[in-house]
Structures are given as structure tokens and as C-alpha cells.
C-alpha positions in Angstrom: 15.5 29.4 216.0 17.0 26.0 216.9 20.0 26.6 214.7 20.8 29.8 216.4 20.4 28.1 219.9 22.7 25.3 218.8 25.2 27.7 217.4 25.4 29.6 220.8 25.7 26.3 222.5 28.7 25.5 220.2 30.1 29.0 220.8 29.9 28.4 224.5 31.7 25.1 224.5 34.0 25.4 221.6 34.3 28.9 220.1 36.9 28.2 217.4 34.7 25.6 215.9 31.7 27.9 216.2 33.5 30.7 214.3 34.6 28.1 211.6 30.9 27.1 211.2 29.9 30.8 211.0 32.4 31.3 208.1 31.9 28.0 206.2 28.0 27.8 206.3 27.4 30.5 203.8 30.1 29.0 201.4 28.5 25.6 201.6 25.1 27.1 200.9 26.5 28.8 197.8 28.1 25.6 196.6 24.7 23.6 197.1 22.8 26.0 194.8 23.7 24.3 191.4 22.7 21.0 193.0 19.3 22.4 193.9 18.8 23.7 190.4 19.6 20.3 188.9 17.2 18.6 191.4 14.5 21.1 190.3 15.1 20.3 186.6 15.2 16.6 187.2 11.9 16.7 189.2 10.3 18.8 186.3 11.6 16.2 183.7 10.2 13.2 185.7 6.8 15.0 186.2 6.6 15.7 182.5 7.4 12.1 181.6 4.7 11.0 184.0 2.2 13.4 182.6 3.0 12.1 179.1 2.7 8.5 180.1 -0.6 8.9 182.0 -2.1 11.1 179.3 -4.0 8.5 177.4 -5.6 7.1 180.6 -6.6 10.6 181.6 -8.1 11.3 178.2 -10.3 8.2 178.6 -11.6 9.4 181.8 -9.5 7.7 184.6 -9.0 9.8 187.7 -6.7 8.5 190.3 -8.3 7.9 193.7 -7.4 10.3 196.5 -6.4 8.5 199.7 
């Protein structure tokens, strides 16, 4: 909702820039998809490494404290 209100405010003050944003926003969103996929893959690999490193301690009964 805030994005729409900001866009209308931009439309009121500078309509050419608002139209440019309206056209470029979906293109930038599409360009960011591969970076999101890479981020998900890297997070998964780091979680896997953390699980493998902490496996011996967890097998011995260690449970991390919850804060």
C-alpha cells in the first residue's frame, strides 16, 4: 500500500519519472530472480555445512539453549 501511495505522489510531482518507474520496475524484478535463486542455494549449502559440523555434538546430546 505504501509503494502505491509513493508512486501516486511521484506521479503527481514528476509524471515522466513515475512512468519510467512503472515500466522499469518489472524488468528489474525479473533481473533479480537469478540472484535470489543463488542466495537460496548458498543459504542451503551453509545450513548443510552447519548441520554436518554440529552433528557430532548433537549425537552426544548437546542441545543449544534457546534465548
